[in-house]
mmCIF file of the C-alpha atoms, coordinates in Angstrom:
data_MODEL
# 
_entry.id   MODEL 
# 
loop_
_atom_site.group_PDB 
_atom_site.id 
_atom_site.type_symbol 
_atom_site.label_atom_id 
_atom_site.label_alt_id 
_atom_site.label_comp_id 
_atom_site.label_asym_id 
_atom_site.label_entity_id 
_atom_site.label_seq_id 
_atom_site.pdbx_PDB_ins_code 
_atom_site.Cartn_x 
_atom_site.Cartn_y 
_atom_site.Cartn_z 
_atom_site.occupancy 
_atom_site.B_iso_or_equiv 
_atom_site.pdbx_formal_charge 
_atom_site.auth_seq_id 
_atom_site.auth_comp_id 
_atom_site.auth_asym_id 
_atom_site.auth_atom_id 
_atom_site.pdbx_PDB_model_num 
ATOM 1  C CA . ARG A 1 1  ? -0.003  -0.038 0.045   1.00 0.00 ? 1  ARG A CA 1 
ATOM 2  C CA . SER A 1 2  ? 1.341   3.483  -1.048  1.00 0.00 ? 2  SER A CA 1 
ATOM 3  C CA . VAL A 1 3  ? 0.370   6.762  0.715   1.00 0.00 ? 3  VAL A CA 1 
ATOM 4  C CA . ILE A 1 4  ? 0.818   10.156 -1.538  1.00 0.00 ? 4  ILE A CA 1 
ATOM 5  C CA . ILE A 1 5  ? 1.890   12.898 0.570   1.00 0.00 ? 5  ILE A CA 1 
ATOM 6  C CA . GLN A 1 6  ? 1.465   16.517 -0.889  1.00 0.00 ? 6  GLN A CA 1 
ATOM 7  C CA . TYR A 1 7  ? 3.069   19.233 0.732   1.00 0.00 ? 7  TYR A CA 1 
ATOM 8  C CA . ALA A 1 8  ? 2.484   23.067 0.259   1.00 0.00 ? 8  ALA A CA 1 
ATOM 9  C CA . SER A 1 9  ? 3.317   26.171 1.756   1.00 0.00 ? 9  SER A CA 1 
ATOM 10 C CA . LYS A 1 10 ? 0.626   28.463 2.963   1.00 0.00 ? 10 LYS A CA 1 
ATOM 11 C CA . ALA A 1 11 ? 1.321   31.025 0.030   1.00 0.00 ? 11 ALA A CA 1 
ATOM 12 C CA . SER A 1 12 ? 0.299   28.311 -2.500  1.00 0.00 ? 12 SER A CA 1 
ATOM 13 C CA . TYR A 1 13 ? -2.446  26.591 -0.575  1.00 0.00 ? 13 TYR A CA 1 
ATOM 14 C CA . LYS A 1 14 ? -5.932  27.199 -1.716  1.00 0.00 ? 14 LYS A CA 1 
ATOM 15 C CA . SER A 1 15 ? -9.158  25.859 0.069   1.00 0.00 ? 15 SER A CA 1 
ATOM 16 C CA . ALA A 1 16 ? -11.983 24.237 -1.892  1.00 0.00 ? 16 ALA A CA 1 
ATOM 17 C CA . LEU A 1 17 ? -15.561 26.269 -1.709  1.00 0.00 ? 17 LEU A CA 1 
ATOM 18 C CA . ALA A 1 18 ? -18.471 24.343 -0.495  1.00 0.00 ? 18 ALA A CA 1 
ATOM 19 C CA . LEU A 1 19 ? -22.007 25.297 -1.143  1.00 0.00 ? 19 LEU A CA 1 
ATOM 20 C CA . MET A 1 20 ? -24.819 24.297 1.322   1.00 0.00 ? 20 MET A CA 1 
ATOM 21 C CA . PRO A 1 21 ? -27.250 22.975 0.715   1.00 0.00 ? 21 PRO A CA 1 
ATOM 22 C CA . SER A 1 22 ? -27.025 21.600 -2.769  1.00 0.00 ? 22 SER A CA 1 
ATOM 23 C CA . ALA A 1 23 ? -30.885 21.536 -2.924  1.00 0.00 ? 23 ALA A CA 1 
ATOM 24 C CA . ALA A 1 24 ? -32.791 23.979 -1.403  1.00 0.00 ? 24 ALA A CA 1 
ATOM 25 C CA . ARG A 1 25 ? -36.482 25.433 -1.661  1.00 0.00 ? 25 ARG A CA 1 
ATOM 26 C CA . PRO A 1 26 ? -37.501 29.138 -3.323  1.00 0.00 ? 26 PRO A CA 1 
ATOM 27 C CA . GLY A 1 27 ? -36.069 31.685 -0.883  1.00 0.00 ? 27 GLY A CA 1 
ATOM 28 C CA . GLN A 1 28 ? -34.001 29.469 1.467   1.00 0.00 ? 28 GLN A CA 1 
ATOM 29 C CA . ASP A 1 29 ? -30.888 30.654 3.031   1.00 0.00 ? 29 ASP A CA 1 
ATOM 30 C CA . LEU A 1 30 ? -27.530 28.992 1.283   1.00 0.00 ? 30 LEU A CA 1 
ATOM 31 C CA . LYS A 1 31 ? -24.094 29.602 2.084   1.00 0.00 ? 31 LYS A CA 1 
ATOM 32 C CA . ILE A 1 32 ? -20.911 29.545 0.480   1.00 0.00 ? 32 ILE A CA 1 
ATOM 33 C CA . VAL A 1 33 ? -18.050 28.430 3.088   1.00 0.00 ? 33 VAL A CA 1 
ATOM 34 C CA . GLY A 1 34 ? -14.457 28.989 2.373   1.00 0.00 ? 34 GLY A CA 1 
ATOM 35 C CA . LEU A 1 35 ? -13.721 32.212 1.220   1.00 0.00 ? 35 LEU A CA 1 
ATOM 36 C CA . ASN A 1 36 ? -10.566 34.090 2.090   1.00 0.00 ? 36 ASN A CA 1 
ATOM 37 C CA . PRO A 1 37 ? -12.040 36.846 4.317   1.00 0.00 ? 37 PRO A CA 1 
ATOM 38 C CA . SER A 1 38 ? -8.408  39.002 3.365   1.00 0.00 ? 38 SER A CA 1 
ATOM 39 C CA . GLU A 1 39 ? -9.969  39.200 -0.346  1.00 0.00 ? 39 GLU A CA 1 
ATOM 40 C CA . GLN A 1 40 ? -13.049 40.678 -2.261  1.00 0.00 ? 40 GLN A CA 1 
ATOM 41 C CA . ALA A 1 41 ? -15.140 37.800 -4.049  1.00 0.00 ? 41 ALA A CA 1 
ATOM 42 C CA . GLU A 1 42 ? -17.573 38.332 -6.814  1.00 0.00 ? 42 GLU A CA 1 
ATOM 43 C CA . ILE A 1 43 ? -20.515 35.835 -7.066  1.00 0.00 ? 43 ILE A CA 1 
ATOM 44 C CA . TYR A 1 44 ? -22.585 35.335 -10.129 1.00 0.00 ? 44 TYR A CA 1 
ATOM 45 C CA . ILE A 1 45 ? -25.782 33.500 -10.214 1.00 0.00 ? 45 ILE A CA 1 
ATOM 46 C CA . TYR A 1 46 ? -26.397 31.904 -13.749 1.00 0.00 ? 46 TYR A CA 1 
ATOM 47 C CA . SER A 1 47 ? -29.538 29.977 -14.429 1.00 0.00 ? 47 SER A CA 1 
ATOM 48 C CA . ALA A 1 48 ? -29.261 26.401 -16.329 1.00 0.00 ? 48 ALA A CA 1 
ATOM 49 C CA . ALA A 1 49 ? -29.950 28.262 -19.593 1.00 0.00 ? 49 ALA A CA 1 
ATOM 50 C CA . GLY A 1 50 ? -26.943 30.225 -19.139 1.00 0.00 ? 50 GLY A CA 1 
ATOM 51 C CA . GLN A 1 51 ? -28.495 33.611 -18.134 1.00 0.00 ? 51 GLN A CA 1 
ATOM 52 C CA . LEU A 1 52 ? -26.904 35.951 -15.305 1.00 0.00 ? 52 LEU A CA 1 
ATOM 53 C CA . VAL A 1 53 ? -29.564 36.269 -12.881 1.00 0.00 ? 53 VAL A CA 1 
ATOM 54 C CA . GLU A 1 54 ? -27.419 37.930 -9.935  1.00 0.00 ? 54 GLU A CA 1 
ATOM 55 C CA . VAL A 1 55 ? -24.141 39.368 -8.858  1.00 0.00 ? 55 VAL A CA 1 
ATOM 56 C CA . MET A 1 56 ? -23.099 39.802 -5.309  1.00 0.00 ? 56 MET A CA 1 
ATOM 57 C CA . GLN A 1 57 ? -20.211 40.804 -3.292  1.00 0.00 ? 57 GLN A CA 1 
ATOM 58 C CA . SER A 1 58 ? -18.387 39.200 -0.462  1.00 0.00 ? 58 SER A CA 1 
ATOM 59 C CA . THR A 1 59 ? -15.649 41.074 1.695   1.00 0.00 ? 59 THR A CA 1 
ATOM 60 C CA . GLY A 1 60 ? -14.163 40.083 4.976   1.00 0.00 ? 60 GLY A CA 1 
ATOM 61 C CA . GLN A 1 61 ? -16.228 36.562 5.165   1.00 0.00 ? 61 GLN A CA 1 
ATOM 62 C CA . THR A 1 62 ? -15.282 32.969 5.159   1.00 0.00 ? 62 THR A CA 1 
ATOM 63 C CA . THR A 1 63 ? -18.734 32.231 4.664   1.00 0.00 ? 63 THR A CA 1 
ATOM 64 C CA . PHE A 1 64 ? -21.114 34.026 2.419   1.00 0.00 ? 64 PHE A CA 1 
ATOM 65 C CA . TYR A 1 65 ? -25.329 33.610 3.041   1.00 0.00 ? 65 TYR A CA 1 
ATOM 66 C CA . PHE A 1 66 ? -27.722 34.080 -0.060  1.00 0.00 ? 66 PHE A CA 1 
ATOM 67 C CA . PRO A 1 67 ? -31.578 33.260 -0.704  1.00 0.00 ? 67 PRO A CA 1 
ATOM 68 C CA . ALA A 1 68 ? -32.205 30.819 -3.336  1.00 0.00 ? 68 ALA A CA 1 
ATOM 69 C CA . GLN A 1 69 ? -33.848 32.073 -6.320  1.00 0.00 ? 69 GLN A CA 1 
ATOM 70 C CA . TYR A 1 70 ? -37.772 31.940 -6.208  1.00 0.00 ? 70 TYR A CA 1 
ATOM 71 C CA . THR A 1 71 ? -37.800 29.922 -9.569  1.00 0.00 ? 71 THR A CA 1 
ATOM 72 C CA . ALA A 1 72 ? -37.469 26.055 -9.406  1.00 0.00 ? 72 ALA A CA 1 
ATOM 73 C CA . GLY A 1 73 ? -34.821 24.889 -11.717 1.00 0.00 ? 73 GLY A CA 1 
ATOM 74 C CA . SER A 1 74 ? -31.051 24.444 -11.788 1.00 0.00 ? 74 SER A CA 1 
ATOM 75 C CA . TYR A 1 75 ? -28.647 26.933 -10.950 1.00 0.00 ? 75 TYR A CA 1 
ATOM 76 C CA . GLN A 1 76 ? -24.682 27.588 -10.799 1.00 0.00 ? 76 GLN A CA 1 
ATOM 77 C CA . VAL A 1 77 ? -22.750 29.943 -8.581  1.00 0.00 ? 77 VAL A CA 1 
ATOM 78 C CA . LYS A 1 78 ? -19.515 31.034 -10.066 1.00 0.00 ? 78 LYS A CA 1 
ATOM 79 C CA . VAL A 1 79 ? -17.094 32.619 -7.380  1.00 0.00 ? 79 VAL A CA 1 
ATOM 80 C CA . VAL A 1 80 ? -14.118 34.817 -8.739  1.00 0.00 ? 80 VAL A CA 1 
ATOM 81 C CA . SER A 1 81 ? -11.280 36.071 -6.310  1.00 0.00 ? 81 SER A CA 1 
ATOM 82 C CA . PRO A 1 82 ? -7.796  36.471 -6.389  1.00 0.00 ? 82 PRO A CA 1 
ATOM 83 C CA . SER A 1 83 ? -7.445  32.910 -4.988  1.00 0.00 ? 83 SER A CA 1 
ATOM 84 C CA . HIS A 1 84 ? -10.575 31.042 -6.359  1.00 0.00 ? 84 HIS A CA 1 
ATOM 85 C CA . ASN A 1 85 ? -12.264 30.911 -9.712  1.00 0.00 ? 85 ASN A CA 1 
ATOM 86 C CA . GLN A 1 86 ? -14.771 27.990 -8.835  1.00 0.00 ? 86 GLN A CA 1 
ATOM 87 C CA . VAL A 1 87 ? -18.436 27.110 -10.371 1.00 0.00 ? 87 VAL A CA 1 
ATOM 88 C CA . LEU A 1 88 ? -20.824 25.564 -7.610  1.00 0.00 ? 88 LEU A CA 1 
ATOM 89 C CA . ARG A 1 89 ? -24.229 24.563 -8.408  1.00 0.00 ? 89 ARG A CA 1 
ATOM 90 C CA . TYR A 1 90 ? -27.489 24.047 -6.612  1.00 0.00 ? 90 TYR A CA 1 
ATOM 91 C CA . ILE A 1 91 ? -31.157 23.149 -7.461  1.00 0.00 ? 91 ILE A CA 1 
ATOM 92 C CA . VAL A 1 92 ? -34.111 25.011 -6.333  1.00 0.00 ? 92 VAL A CA 1 
ATOM 93 C CA . HIS A 1 93 ? -37.488 22.780 -5.917  1.00 0.00 ? 93 HIS A CA 1 
ATOM 94 C CA . ASN A 1 94 ? -40.949 23.293 -4.851  1.00 0.00 ? 94 ASN A CA 1 
# 
C-alpha cells in the first residue's frame, strides 16, 4: 500500500469552496464556505440556460449567505477572487 503526501506552503494553498445545501426551497438561505476573508469575491448566479441572474460581492467573510432563487430549476454559482475561480451548483425545488 502506498500513500501520497502532498506538501504545500501557505502561500500556494487554496482551499476548496463548498455550497450548502445543494438542494433548496425557493428563498431558503444558502451558504458558500471557504472564502478568504482578506479578499473581495465576486459571486455570479446563472440559470441553467446560462442567463446571469444576480451579482453579489463578499468582503471580509469566510462564509457568505444568500437566498436561493424563487423559480424552480438548476443554478450555477461562480465565485471569482484572487485565490478562487470556481463554479458550484444548486437546485431549487418546490
